[in-house]
C-alpha positions as protocol buffer text, in pm:
chain_id: "A"
residue {
  index: 1
  type: MET
  ca { x: 1965 y: -1361 z: 5795 }
}
residue {
  index: 2
  type: ALA
  ca { x: 1747 y: -1089 z: 5645 }
}
residue {
  index: 3
  type: VAL
  ca { x: 1858 y: -1193 z: 5294 }
}
residue {
  index: 4
  type: GLN
  ca { x: 1778 y: -1558 z: 5368 }
}
residue {
  index: 5
  type: ASN
  ca { x: 1434 y: -1469 z: 5504 }
}
residue {
  index: 6
  type: TYR
  ca { x: 1362 y: -1259 z: 5197 }
}
residue {
  index: 7
  type: ALA
  ca { x: 1468 y: -1547 z: 4970 }
}
residue {
  index: 8
  type: ASN
  ca { x: 1244 y: -1788 z: 5155 }
}
residue {
  index: 9
  type: MET
  ca { x: 949 y: -1550 z: 5135 }
}
residue {
  index: 10
  type: LEU
  ca { x: 1004 y: -1503 z: 4762 }
}
residue {
  index: 11
  type: ARG
  ca { x: 1026 y: -1881 z: 4708 }
}
residue {
  index: 12
  type: ASP
  ca { x: 705 y: -1940 z: 4902 }
}
residue {
  index: 13
  type: PHE
  ca { x: 530 y: -1663 z: 4710 }
}
residue {
  index: 14
  type: VAL
  ca { x: 628 y: -1814 z: 4375 }
}
residue {
  index: 15
  type: GLU
  ca { x: 540 y: -2170 z: 4480 }
}
residue {
  index: 16
  type: GLU
  ca { x: 196 y: -2064 z: 4601 }
}
residue {
  index: 17
  type: ARG
  ca { x: 126 y: -1896 z: 4271 }
}
residue {
  index: 18
  type: SER
  ca { x: 312 y: -2131 z: 4037 }
}
residue {
  index: 19
  type: THR
  ca { x: 5 y: -2208 z: 3827 }
}
residue {
  index: 20
  type: GLY
  ca { x: -70 y: -1841 z: 3775 }
}
residue {
  index: 21
  type: PHE
  ca { x: 291 y: -1767 z: 3681 }
}
residue {
  index: 22
  type: ALA
  ca { x: 292 y: -2056 z: 3433 }
}
residue {
  index: 23
  type: ILE
  ca { x: -29 y: -1930 z: 3271 }
}
residue {
  index: 24
  type: ALA
  ca { x: 108 y: -1576 z: 3254 }
}
residue {
  index: 25
  type: VAL
  ca { x: 434 y: -1692 z: 3094 }
}
residue {
  index: 26
  type: ALA
  ca { x: 249 y: -1913 z: 2845 }
}
residue {
  index: 27
  type: ALA
  ca { x: 14 y: -1628 z: 2757 }
}
residue {
  index: 28
  type: GLY
  ca { x: 307 y: -1392 z: 2712 }
}
residue {
  index: 29
  type: VAL
  ca { x: 491 y: -1635 z: 2484 }
}
residue {
  index: 30
  type: GLY
  ca { x: 169 y: -1694 z: 2292 }
}
residue {
  index: 31
  type: LEU
  ca { x: 111 y: -1322 z: 2240 }
}
residue {
  index: 32
  type: VAL
  ca { x: 470 y: -1268 z: 2122 }
}
residue {
  index: 33
  type: THR
  ca { x: 441 y: -1564 z: 1884 }
}
residue {
  index: 34
  type: LEU
  ca { x: 110 y: -1433 z: 1750 }
}
residue {
  index: 35
  type: ARG
  ca { x: 256 y: -1085 z: 1701 }
}
residue {
  index: 36
  type: ILE
  ca { x: 552 y: -1226 z: 1506 }
}
residue {
  index: 37
  type: TRP
  ca { x: 317 y: -1432 z: 1289 }
}
residue {
  index: 38
  type: LEU
  ca { x: 96 y: -1128 z: 1222 }
}
residue {
  index: 39
  type: ALA
  ca { x: 401 y: -929 z: 1112 }
}
residue {
  index: 40
  type: GLY
  ca { x: 404 y: -1142 z: 796 }
}
residue {
  index: 41
  type: GLY
  ca { x: 675 y: -1193 z: 536 }
}
residue {
  index: 42
  type: VAL
  ca { x: 987 y: -987 z: 488 }
}
residue {
  index: 43
  type: CYS
  ca { x: 1147 y: -895 z: 155 }
}
residue {
  index: 44
  type: ARG
  ca { x: 1480 y: -1080 z: 144 }
}
residue {
  index: 45
  type: SER
  ca { x: 1612 y: -934 z: -181 }
}
residue {
  index: 46
  type: ARG
  ca { x: 1939 y: -739 z: -155 }
}
residue {
  index: 47
  type: VAL
  ca { x: 1923 y: -608 z: -509 }
}
residue {
  index: 48
  type: ARG
  ca { x: 2062 y: -259 z: -571 }
}
residue {
  index: 49
  type: LEU
  ca { x: 1874 y: 3 z: -773 }
}
residue {
  index: 50
  type: ASP
  ca { x: 2158 y: 236 z: -865 }
}
residue {
  index: 51
  type: GLY
  ca { x: 2073 y: 422 z: -1185 }
}
residue {
  index: 52
  type: LYS
  ca { x: 1703 y: 328 z: -1154 }
}
residue {
  index: 53
  type: THR
  ca { x: 1412 y: 569 z: -1108 }
}
residue {
  index: 54
  type: VAL
  ca { x: 1110 y: 495 z: -890 }
}
residue {
  index: 55
  type: LEU
  ca { x: 784 y: 690 z: -862 }
}
residue {
  index: 56
  type: ILE
  ca { x: 569 y: 629 z: -552 }
}
residue {
  index: 57
  type: THR
  ca { x: 232 y: 794 z: -494 }
}
residue {
  index: 58
  type: GLY
  ca { x: 137 y: 895 z: -141 }
}
residue {
  index: 59
  type: ALA
  ca { x: 482 y: 834 z: 5 }
}
residue {
  index: 60
  type: ASN
  ca { x: 484 y: 1108 z: 268 }
}
residue {
  index: 61
  type: THR
  ca { x: 363 y: 872 z: 542 }
}
residue {
  index: 62
  type: GLY
  ca { x: 284 y: 510 z: 629 }
}
residue {
  index: 63
  type: ILE
  ca { x: 386 y: 220 z: 409 }
}
residue {
  index: 64
  type: GLY
  ca { x: 453 y: 453 z: 116 }
}
residue {
  index: 65
  type: LYS
  ca { x: 723 y: 636 z: 309 }
}
residue {
  index: 66
  type: GLU
  ca { x: 876 y: 310 z: 432 }
}
residue {
  index: 67
  type: THR
  ca { x: 881 y: 182 z: 74 }
}
residue {
  index: 68
  type: ALA
  ca { x: 1047 y: 502 z: -46 }
}
residue {
  index: 69
  type: LEU
  ca { x: 1308 y: 479 z: 229 }
}
residue {
  index: 70
  type: ASP
  ca { x: 1394 y: 119 z: 141 }
}
residue {
  index: 71
  type: LEU
  ca { x: 1429 y: 190 z: -229 }
}
residue {
  index: 72
  type: ALA
  ca { x: 1634 y: 503 z: -161 }
}
residue {
  index: 73
  type: ARG
  ca { x: 1870 y: 293 z: 51 }
}
residue {
  index: 74
  type: ARG
  ca { x: 1911 y: 66 z: -252 }
}
residue {
  index: 75
  type: GLY
  ca { x: 2040 y: 365 z: -448 }
}
residue {
  index: 76
  type: ALA
  ca { x: 1735 y: 451 z: -657 }
}
residue {
  index: 77
  type: ARG
  ca { x: 1628 y: 797 z: -763 }
}
residue {
  index: 78
  type: VAL
  ca { x: 1297 y: 817 z: -572 }
}
residue {
  index: 79
  type: ILE
  ca { x: 1016 y: 1049 z: -676 }
}
residue {
  index: 80
  type: ILE
  ca { x: 752 y: 1105 z: -409 }
}
residue {
  index: 81
  type: ALA
  ca { x: 422 y: 1218 z: -561 }
}
residue {
  index: 82
  type: CYS
  ca { x: 189 y: 1367 z: -297 }
}
residue {
  index: 83
  type: ARG
  ca { x: -102 y: 1606 z: -250 }
}
residue {
  index: 84
  type: ASP
  ca { x: 35 y: 1778 z: 62 }
}
residue {
  index: 85
  type: MET
  ca { x: 366 y: 1930 z: -45 }
}
residue {
  index: 86
  type: SER
  ca { x: 463 y: 2045 z: 304 }
}
residue {
  index: 87
  type: LYS
  ca { x: 434 y: 1694 z: 448 }
}
residue {
  index: 88
  type: ALA
  ca { x: 603 y: 1552 z: 138 }
}
residue {
  index: 89
  type: ASP
  ca { x: 901 y: 1787 z: 174 }
}
residue {
  index: 90
  type: THR
  ca { x: 940 y: 1690 z: 540 }
}
residue {
  index: 91
  type: ALA
  ca { x: 918 y: 1319 z: 456 }
}
residue {
  index: 92
  type: ALA
  ca { x: 1164 y: 1352 z: 167 }
}
residue {
  index: 93
  type: GLU
  ca { x: 1425 y: 1519 z: 386 }
}
residue {
  index: 94
  type: ASP
  ca { x: 1382 y: 1248 z: 649 }
}
residue {
  index: 95
  type: ILE
  ca { x: 1430 y: 981 z: 380 }
}
residue {
  index: 96
  type: ARG
  ca { x: 1740 y: 1159 z: 245 }
}
residue {
  index: 97
  type: GLN
  ca { x: 1899 y: 1167 z: 589 }
}
residue {
  index: 98
  type: LYS
  ca { x: 1815 y: 809 z: 682 }
}
residue {
  index: 99
  type: SER
  ca { x: 1910 y: 661 z: 344 }
}
residue {
  index: 100
  type: ARG
  ca { x: 2210 y: 890 z: 281 }
}
residue {
  index: 101
  type: ASN
  ca { x: 2068 y: 930 z: -67 }
}
residue {
  index: 102
  type: ARG
  ca { x: 2007 y: 1292 z: -168 }
}
residue {
  index: 103
  type: ASN
  ca { x: 1834 y: 1185 z: -490 }
}
residue {
  index: 104
  type: VAL
  ca { x: 1483 y: 1198 z: -342 }
}
residue {
  index: 105
  type: VAL
  ca { x: 1247 y: 1431 z: -530 }
}
residue {
  index: 106
  type: VAL
  ca { x: 902 y: 1565 z: -443 }
}
residue {
  index: 107
  type: LYS
  ca { x: 630 y: 1616 z: -704 }
}
residue {
  index: 108
  type: LYS
  ca { x: 276 y: 1749 z: -669 }
}
residue {
  index: 109
  type: LEU
  ca { x: -5 y: 1499 z: -728 }
}
residue {
  index: 110
  type: ASN
  ca { x: -373 y: 1518 z: -639 }
}
residue {
  index: 111
  type: LEU
  ca { x: -529 y: 1189 z: -745 }
}
residue {
  index: 112
  type: ALA
  ca { x: -875 y: 1343 z: -704 }
}
residue {
  index: 113
  type: SER
  ca { x: -798 y: 1567 z: -1004 }
}
residue {
  index: 114
  type: LEU
  ca { x: -745 y: 1422 z: -1351 }
}
residue {
  index: 115
  type: GLN
  ca { x: -578 y: 1750 z: -1450 }
}
residue {
  index: 116
  type: SER
  ca { x: -324 y: 1709 z: -1167 }
}
residue {
  index: 117
  type: VAL
  ca { x: -256 y: 1350 z: -1276 }
}
residue {
  index: 118
  type: ARG
  ca { x: -193 y: 1460 z: -1633 }
}
residue {
  index: 119
  type: GLN
  ca { x: 32 y: 1745 z: -1519 }
}
residue {
  index: 120
  type: LEU
  ca { x: 249 y: 1509 z: -1317 }
}
residue {
  index: 121
  type: ALA
  ca { x: 272 y: 1259 z: -1601 }
}
residue {
  index: 122
  type: LYS
  ca { x: 373 y: 1538 z: -1841 }
}
residue {
  index: 123
  type: ASP
  ca { x: 638 y: 1657 z: -1593 }
}
residue {
  index: 124
  type: ILE
  ca { x: 780 y: 1306 z: -1557 }
}
residue {
  index: 125
  type: GLU
  ca { x: 784 y: 1243 z: -1931 }
}
residue {
  index: 126
  type: GLU
  ca { x: 959 y: 1573 z: -2002 }
}
residue {
  index: 127
  type: ASN
  ca { x: 1214 y: 1566 z: -1720 }
}
residue {
  index: 128
  type: GLU
  ca { x: 1291 y: 1200 z: -1647 }
}
residue {
  index: 129
  type: LYS
  ca { x: 1498 y: 987 z: -1881 }
}
residue {
  index: 130
  type: ARG
  ca { x: 1357 y: 664 z: -1741 }
}
residue {
  index: 131
  type: LEU
  ca { x: 1100 y: 515 z: -1506 }
}
residue {
  index: 132
  type: ASP
  ca { x: 1185 y: 168 z: -1380 }
}
residue {
  index: 133
  type: ILE
  ca { x: 926 y: 119 z: -1106 }
}
residue {
  index: 134
  type: LEU
  ca { x: 584 y: 281 z: -1063 }
}
residue {
  index: 135
  type: ILE
  ca { x: 420 y: 214 z: -726 }
}
residue {
  index: 136
  type: ASN
  ca { x: 54 y: 313 z: -705 }
}
residue {
  index: 137
  type: ASN
  ca { x: 37 y: 332 z: -327 }
}
residue {
  index: 138
  type: ALA
  ca { x: -176 y: 634 z: -231 }
}
residue {
  index: 139
  type: GLY
  ca { x: -533 y: 580 z: -124 }
}
residue {
  index: 140
  type: ILE
  ca { x: -829 y: 690 z: 82 }
}
residue {
  index: 141
  type: MET
  ca { x: -1027 y: 457 z: 305 }
}
residue {
  index: 142
  type: MET
  ca { x: -1396 y: 459 z: 402 }
}
residue {
  index: 143
  type: CYS
  ca { x: -1453 y: 832 z: 378 }
}
residue {
  index: 144
  type: PRO
  ca { x: -1798 y: 996 z: 364 }
}
residue {
  index: 145
  type: LYS
  ca { x: -1976 y: 1036 z: 27 }
}
residue {
  index: 146
  type: TRP
  ca { x: -1737 y: 1282 z: -129 }
}
residue {
  index: 147
  type: THR
  ca { x: -1667 y: 1346 z: -496 }
}
residue {
  index: 148
  type: THR
  ca { x: -1349 y: 1420 z: -685 }
}
residue {
  index: 149
  type: GLU
  ca { x: -1281 y: 1739 z: -876 }
}
residue {
  index: 150
  type: ASP
  ca { x: -1421 y: 1565 z: -1185 }
}
residue {
  index: 151
  type: GLY
  ca { x: -1739 y: 1444 z: -1015 }
}
residue {
  index: 152
  type: PHE
  ca { x: -1645 y: 1082 z: -947 }
}
residue {
  index: 153
  type: GLU
  ca { x: -1708 y: 906 z: -616 }
}
residue {
  index: 154
  type: MET
  ca { x: -1397 y: 979 z: -410 }
}
residue {
  index: 155
  type: GLN
  ca { x: -1270 y: 631 z: -319 }
}
residue {
  index: 156
  type: PHE
  ca { x: -1317 y: 489 z: -669 }
}
residue {
  index: 157
  type: GLY
  ca { x: -1176 y: 809 z: -817 }
}
residue {
  index: 158
  type: VAL
  ca { x: -862 y: 824 z: -604 }
}
residue {
  index: 159
  type: ASN
  ca { x: -789 y: 456 z: -541 }
}
residue {
  index: 160
  type: HIS
  ca { x: -856 y: 341 z: -896 }
}
residue {
  index: 161
  type: LEU
  ca { x: -922 y: 606 z: -1162 }
}
residue {
  index: 162
  type: GLY
  ca { x: -637 y: 838 z: -1066 }
}
residue {
  index: 163
  type: HIS
  ca { x: -385 y: 555 z: -1072 }
}
residue {
  index: 164
  type: PHE
  ca { x: -541 y: 409 z: -1387 }
}
residue {
  index: 165
  type: LEU
  ca { x: -484 y: 738 z: -1570 }
}
residue {
  index: 166
  type: LEU
  ca { x: -136 y: 794 z: -1427 }
}
residue {
  index: 167
  type: THR
  ca { x: -22 y: 446 z: -1528 }
}
residue {
  index: 168
  type: ASN
  ca { x: -153 y: 483 z: -1881 }
}
residue {
  index: 169
  type: CYS
  ca { x: 2 y: 828 z: -1922 }
}
residue {
  index: 170
  type: LEU
  ca { x: 343 y: 693 z: -1814 }
}
residue {
  index: 171
  type: MET
  ca { x: 321 y: 375 z: -2021 }
}
residue {
  index: 172
  type: ASP
  ca { x: 557 y: 485 z: -2299 }
}
residue {
  index: 173
  type: LEU
  ca { x: 831 y: 578 z: -2051 }
}
residue {
  index: 174
  type: LEU
  ca { x: 785 y: 251 z: -1863 }
}
residue {
  index: 175
  type: LYS
  ca { x: 815 y: 56 z: -2188 }
}
residue {
  index: 176
  type: LYS
  ca { x: 1122 y: 256 z: -2288 }
}
residue {
  index: 177
  type: SER
  ca { x: 1281 y: 168 z: -1952 }
}
residue {
  index: 178
  type: ALA
  ca { x: 1197 y: -206 z: -1966 }
}
residue {
  index: 179
  type: PRO
  ca { x: 1240 y: -431 z: -1783 }
}
residue {
  index: 180
  type: SER
  ca { x: 1021 y: -221 z: -1555 }
}
residue {
  index: 181
  type: ARG
  ca { x: 746 y: -283 z: -1301 }
}
residue {
  index: 182
  type: ILE
  ca { x: 408 y: -148 z: -1193 }
}
residue {
  index: 183
  type: VAL
  ca { x: 297 y: -226 z: -837 }
}
residue {
  index: 184
  type: ASN
  ca { x: -63 y: -160 z: -727 }
}
residue {
  index: 185
  type: VAL
  ca { x: -147 y: -161 z: -357 }
}
residue {
  index: 186
  type: SER
  ca { x: -486 y: -328 z: -308 }
}
residue {
  index: 187
  type: SER
  ca { x: -641 y: -485 z: 3 }
}
residue {
  index: 188
  type: LEU
  ca { x: -798 y: -797 z: 145 }
}
residue {
  index: 189
  type: ALA
  ca { x: -1118 y: -587 z: 144 }
}
residue {
  index: 190
  type: HIS
  ca { x: -1156 y: -679 z: -223 }
}
residue {
  index: 191
  type: GLU
  ca { x: -1290 y: -1019 z: -116 }
}
residue {
  index: 192
  type: GLN
  ca { x: -1629 y: -868 z: -36 }
}
residue {
  index: 193
  type: GLY
  ca { x: -1615 y: -623 z: -325 }
}
residue {
  index: 194
  type: LYS
  ca { x: -1822 y: -593 z: -640 }
}
residue {
  index: 195
  type: ILE
  ca { x: -1788 y: -362 z: -939 }
}
residue {
  index: 196
  type: HIS
  ca { x: -2123 y: -185 z: -966 }
}
residue {
  index: 197
  type: PHE
  ca { x: -2113 y: -122 z: -1339 }
}
residue {
  index: 198
  type: ASP
  ca { x: -2470 y: 12 z: -1337 }
}
residue {
  index: 199
  type: ASP
  ca { x: -2395 y: 254 z: -1050 }
}
residue {
  index: 200
  type: ILE
  ca { x: -2017 y: 298 z: -1049 }
}
residue {
  index: 201
  type: ASN
  ca { x: -2032 y: 612 z: -831 }
}
residue {
  index: 202
  type: LEU
  ca { x: -2274 y: 442 z: -590 }
}
residue {
  index: 203
  type: ASP
  ca { x: -2520 y: 729 z: -615 }
}
residue {
  index: 204
  type: ARG
  ca { x: -2812 y: 501 z: -536 }
}
residue {
  index: 205
  type: ASP
  ca { x: -2662 y: 312 z: -243 }
}
residue {
  index: 206
  type: TYR
  ca { x: -2342 y: 448 z: -92 }
}
residue {
  index: 207
  type: THR
  ca { x: -2169 y: 317 z: 217 }
}
residue {
  index: 208
  type: PRO
  ca { x: -1802 y: 389 z: 297 }
}
residue {
  index: 209
  type: LEU
  ca { x: -1714 y: 19 z: 322 }
}
residue {
  index: 210
  type: LYS
  ca { x: -1898 y: -80 z: 3 }
}
residue {
  index: 211
  type: SER
  ca { x: -1713 y: 191 z: -187 }
}
residue {
  index: 212
  type: TYR
  ca { x: -1375 y: 94 z: -45 }
}
residue {
  index: 213
  type: GLN
  ca { x: -1429 y: -272 z: -131 }
}
residue {
  index: 214
  type: GLN
  ca { x: -1521 y: -180 z: -489 }
}
residue {
  index: 215
  type: SER
  ca { x: -1211 y: 36 z: -531 }
}
residue {
  index: 216
  type: LYS
  ca { x: -978 y: -235 z: -398 }
}
residue {
  index: 217
  type: LEU
  ca { x: -1134 y: -496 z: -625 }
}
residue {
  index: 218
  type: ALA
  ca { x: -1082 y: -252 z: -912 }
}
residue {
  index: 219
  type: ASN
  ca { x: -708 y: -241 z: -827 }
}
residue {
  index: 220
  type: ILE
  ca { x: -678 y: -616 z: -879 }
}
residue {
  index: 221
  type: LEU
  ca { x: -887 y: -628 z: -1195 }
}
residue {
  index: 222
  type: PHE
  ca { x: -683 y: -337 z: -1333 }
}
residue {
  index: 223
  type: THR
  ca { x: -361 y: -528 z: -1261 }
}
residue {
  index: 224
  type: ARG
  ca { x: -500 y: -838 z: -1427 }
}
residue {
  index: 225
  type: GLU
  ca { x: -598 y: -661 z: -1750 }
}
residue {
  index: 226
  type: LEU
  ca { x: -281 y: -451 z: -1742 }
}
residue {
  index: 227
  type: ALA
  ca { x: -75 y: -771 z: -1757 }
}
residue {
  index: 228
  type: VAL
  ca { x: -264 y: -869 z: -2072 }
}
residue {
  index: 229
  type: GLN
  ca { x: -215 y: -526 z: -2229 }
}
residue {
  index: 230
  type: LEU
  ca { x: 159 y: -528 z: -2150 }
}
residue {
  index: 231
  type: LYS
  ca { x: 242 y: -882 z: -2257 }
}
residue {
  index: 232
  type: GLY
  ca { x: 569 y: -891 z: -2448 }
}
residue {
  index: 233
  type: THR
  ca { x: 669 y: -531 z: -2360 }
}
residue {
  index: 234
  type: GLY
  ca { x: 905 y: -611 z: -2073 }
}
residue {
  index: 235
  type: VAL
  ca { x: 678 y: -426 z: -1829 }
}
residue {
  index: 236
  type: THR
  ca { x: 536 y: -648 z: -1555 }
}
residue {
  index: 237
  type: THR
  ca { x: 266 y: -567 z: -1303 }
}
residue {
  index: 238
  type: TYR
  ca { x: 175 y: -683 z: -953 }
}
residue {
  index: 239
  type: CYS
  ca { x: -90 y: -611 z: -691 }
}
residue {
  index: 240
  type: LEU
  ca { x: -90 y: -685 z: -320 }
}
residue {
  index: 241
  type: HIS
  ca { x: -255 y: -680 z: 20 }
}
residue {
  index: 242
  type: PRO
  ca { x: -14 y: -511 z: 264 }
}
residue {
  index: 243
  type: GLY
  ca { x: -195 y: -622 z: 580 }
}
residue {
  index: 244
  type: VAL
  ca { x: -378 y: -424 z: 846 }
}
residue {
  index: 245
  type: ILE
  ca { x: -144 y: -134 z: 914 }
}
residue {
  index: 246
  type: ARG
  ca { x: -112 y: 143 z: 1173 }
}
residue {
  index: 247
  type: THR
  ca { x: -142 y: 431 z: 928 }
}
residue {
  index: 248
  type: GLU
  ca { x: -343 y: 748 z: 867 }
}
residue {
  index: 249
  type: LEU
  ca { x: -577 y: 554 z: 635 }
}
residue {
  index: 250
  type: TRP
  ca { x: -793 y: 482 z: 942 }
}
residue {
  index: 251
  type: ARG
  ca { x: -853 y: 850 z: 1018 }
}
residue {
  index: 252
  type: HIS
  ca { x: -1207 y: 854 z: 871 }
}
residue {
  index: 253
  type: LYS
  ca { x: -1318 y: 563 z: 1092 }
}
residue {
  index: 254
  type: MET
  ca { x: -1185 y: 694 z: 1423 }
}
residue {
  index: 255
  type: PRO
  ca { x: -1375 y: 914 z: 1673 }
}
residue {
  index: 256
  type: THR
  ca { x: -1283 y: 1281 z: 1683 }
}
residue {
  index: 257
  type: SER
  ca { x: -1199 y: 1269 z: 2055 }
}
residue {
  index: 258
  type: THR
  ca { x: -828 y: 1198 z: 2102 }
}
residue {
  index: 259
  type: LEU
  ca { x: -885 y: 1025 z: 2437 }
}
residue {
  index: 260
  type: LEU
  ca { x: -1164 y: 806 z: 2301 }
}
residue {
  index: 261
  type: LYS
  ca { x: -960 y: 732 z: 1989 }
}
residue {
  index: 262
  type: ASN
  ca { x: -666 y: 615 z: 2202 }
}
residue {
  index: 263
  type: ILE
  ca { x: -884 y: 396 z: 2423 }
}
residue {
  index: 264
  type: ILE
  ca { x: -1055 y: 229 z: 2126 }
}
residue {
  index: 265
  type: SER
  ca { x: -744 y: 185 z: 1914 }
}
residue {
  index: 266
  type: LEU
  ca { x: -503 y: 55 z: 2182 }
}
residue {
  index: 267
  type: PRO
  ca { x: -609 y: -314 z: 2169 }
}
residue {
  index: 268
  type: PHE
  ca { x: -591 y: -313 z: 1789 }
}
residue {
  index: 269
  type: ILE
  ca { x: -258 y: -131 z: 1764 }
}
residue {
  index: 270
  type: VAL
  ca { x: -76 y: -418 z: 1935 }
}
residue {
  index: 271
  type: PHE
  ca { x: -179 y: -659 z: 1660 }
}
residue {
  index: 272
  type: MET
  ca { x: -162 y: -426 z: 1358 }
}
residue {
  index: 273
  type: LYS
  ca { x: 145 y: -430 z: 1139 }
}
residue {
  index: 274
  type: THR
  ca { x: 384 y: -140 z: 1166 }
}
residue {
  index: 275
  type: PRO
  ca { x: 435 y: 63 z: 846 }
}
residue {
  index: 276
  type: TRP
  ca { x: 774 y: -109 z: 800 }
}
residue {
  index: 277
  type: GLU
  ca { x: 612 y: -451 z: 821 }
}
residue {
  index: 278
  type: GLY
  ca { x: 329 y: -343 z: 593 }
}
residue {
  index: 279
  type: ALA
  ca { x: 570 y: -215 z: 328 }
}
residue {
  index: 280
  type: GLN
  ca { x: 750 y: -548 z: 286 }
}
residue {
  index: 281
  type: THR
  ca { x: 519 y: -698 z: 23 }
}
residue {
  index: 282
  type: THR
  ca { x: 524 y: -377 z: -182 }
}
residue {
  index: 283
  type: ILE
  ca { x: 904 y: -380 z: -174 }
}
residue {
  index: 284
  type: HIS
  ca { x: 907 y: -752 z: -259 }
}
residue {
  index: 285
  type: CYS
  ca { x: 693 y: -692 z: -568 }
}
residue {
  index: 286
  type: ALA
  ca { x: 909 y: -398 z: -671 }
}
residue {
  index: 287
  type: VAL
  ca { x: 1253 y: -561 z: -646 }
}
residue {
  index: 288
  type: GLU
  ca { x: 1244 y: -940 z: -602 }
}
residue {
  index: 289
  type: GLU
  ca { x: 1441 y: -1089 z: -891 }
}
residue {
  index: 290
  type: SER
  ca { x: 1245 y: -1415 z: -901 }
}
residue {
  index: 291
  type: LEU
  ca { x: 929 y: -1226 z: -1002 }
}
residue {
  index: 292
  type: ALA
  ca { x: 1081 y: -1087 z: -1320 }
}
residue {
  index: 293
  type: ASN
  ca { x: 880 y: -1318 z: -1547 }
}
residue {
  index: 294
  type: ASP
  ca { x: 556 y: -1303 z: -1348 }
}
residue {
  index: 295
  type: SER
  ca { x: 281 y: -1050 z: -1416 }
}
residue {
  index: 296
  type: GLY
  ca { x: -77 y: -984 z: -1312 }
}
residue {
  index: 297
  type: LEU
  ca { x: -59 y: -1180 z: -987 }
}
residue {
  index: 298
  type: TYR
  ca { x: -179 y: -1093 z: -637 }
}
residue {
  index: 299
  type: TYR
  ca { x: 52 y: -1109 z: -333 }
}
residue {
  index: 300
  type: SER
  ca { x: 27 y: -1105 z: 45 }
}
residue {
  index: 301
  type: ASP
  ca { x: 308 y: -1147 z: 299 }
}
residue {
  index: 302
  type: CYS
  ca { x: 564 y: -1157 z: 16 }
}
residue {
  index: 303
  type: ALA
  ca { x: 405 y: -1460 z: -149 }
}
residue {
  index: 304
  type: PRO
  ca { x: 154 y: -1510 z: -433 }
}
residue {
  index: 305
  type: LYS
  ca { x: -202 y: -1566 z: -315 }
}
residue {
  index: 306
  type: LYS
  ca { x: -524 y: -1645 z: -497 }
}
residue {
  index: 307
  type: PRO
  ca { x: -762 y: -1348 z: -484 }
}
residue {
  index: 308
  type: ALA
  ca { x: -1140 y: -1376 z: -453 }
}
residue {
  index: 309
  type: PRO
  ca { x: -1326 y: -1533 z: -750 }
}
residue {
  index: 310
  type: GLN
  ca { x: -1464 y: -1196 z: -867 }
}
residue {
  index: 311
  type: ALA
  ca { x: -1103 y: -1069 z: -884 }
}
residue {
  index: 312
  type: GLN
  ca { x: -1021 y: -1345 z: -1135 }
}
residue {
  index: 313
  type: ASP
  ca { x: -1296 y: -1248 z: -1380 }
}
residue {
  index: 314
  type: ASP
  ca { x: -1119 y: -1158 z: -1704 }
}
residue {
  index: 315
  type: GLN
  ca { x: -1437 y: -1030 z: -1867 }
}
residue {
  index: 316
  type: ALA
  ca { x: -1501 y: -797 z: -1573 }
}
residue {
  index: 317
  type: ALA
  ca { x: -1139 y: -680 z: -1591 }
}
residue {
  index: 318
  type: LYS
  ca { x: -1173 y: -595 z: -1959 }
}
residue {
  index: 319
  type: ARG
  ca { x: -1509 y: -425 z: -1902 }
}
residue {
  index: 320
  type: LEU
  ca { x: -1364 y: -218 z: -1616 }
}
residue {
  index: 321
  type: TRP
  ca { x: -1072 y: -114 z: -1836 }
}
residue {
  index: 322
  type: GLU
  ca { x: -1309 y: 9 z: -2107 }
}
residue {
  index: 323
  type: LEU
  ca { x: -1528 y: 194 z: -1855 }
}
residue {
  index: 324
  type: SER
  ca { x: -1229 y: 353 z: -1681 }
}
residue {
  index: 325
  type: SER
  ca { x: -1081 y: 464 z: -2014 }
}
residue {
  index: 326
  type: SER
  ca { x: -1409 y: 634 z: -2100 }
}
residue {
  index: 327
  type: MET
  ca { x: -1435 y: 801 z: -1759 }
}
residue {
  index: 328
  type: VAL
  ca { x: -1083 y: 953 z: -1768 }
}
residue {
  index: 329
  type: GLY
  ca { x: -1093 y: 1039 z: -2139 }
}
residue {
  index: 330
  type: LEU
  ca { x: -838 y: 800 z: -2282 }
}
C-alpha cells in the first residue's frame, strides 16, 4: 500500500509540473546540442607519422600539449620547444606515458628572445636529420605593455616575430625533408586586426586587445606570403583559428582572486572548447592527406574558411614580410 501511495504521489507531482519538466528537458537537450556544436570539427585522419619529426612551440600545456600527444601517438619524433623547462619536462613525460612513445624531446625556446630562437634553430639543424612538421603554436594573449628582450612589443614579438624568425631559420631543413608542413596558430581575433606599419610596436596607442589582434592578423599574412615564397619546394603552410579554448592564454585577463576568477569564468567554461577539442584543427592541418597540395589557406573547425578582407591583402603580406625580415635581421 505504501508503495502504491508513493507511486500515486509521484505521478501527481509530475503531472502538476509537466510543463516545467518539458521545458527543463528541452533546455537540457538544447544545451547539450549547443555544446556539441561548439566543440567543432574533429580530425578524422588516421595517418601514421613513423620516421617523421615534428617541432611544436609552447607544447607544455593547452592545445599545444594535446597536439603533441596526438602526433606522438601517431609515432612521430616530437620536439617540444618551451620557455619553462620544468613544465616542459613534466609535460613531455606525461606525453611519453600516454602515447607509449619515448621519442619525445624537450628543447629550450624563449620566443621573446631572438638569440634564443637562433640557438634553437642551430640546435635543430645540427642534431636533427629531418623536420617534417613545424607547428608555431606558442603565444601570449592580451598582456600589459611589455617588451621583448630585443625591444619589440611583446605580443607582436612573441606571436609573430619569434615564429617568423624560427620558420626562416629552419627553412633549409624543411625543404630537405619535403613534403613537409608549417602550421601557424592564429585566431578569429584577426578579423578586427590591423597592421600598424607606422607604429608597429604600438608605442603611441597601446591596448592589449589591439596588440593581440594585430599579432593574429600577422600570423595569417605571414602564412599567405610564406606560401608564395615556398611555391614549388614541397613545403606547404597553413594557418588556423582553434576556437575559444580553456587554456592558460586567458591568465592576463582574469582577476587575481581565485574565488572571483572561478565565479566569473564558470559560465564561460561550459561553452569553451577543451584543449583536446581546440587542438583538432591544428592536427588536421598537420596530417590530413587531402591538404597535401593546398598552401596558404586559413582553417577553422577542420575546414577551410575565408579570413577577413585585410587578411587577404597580398601587398600587406609582402610588406609585413619585408618589415619583419628587417626587424629580426634576416
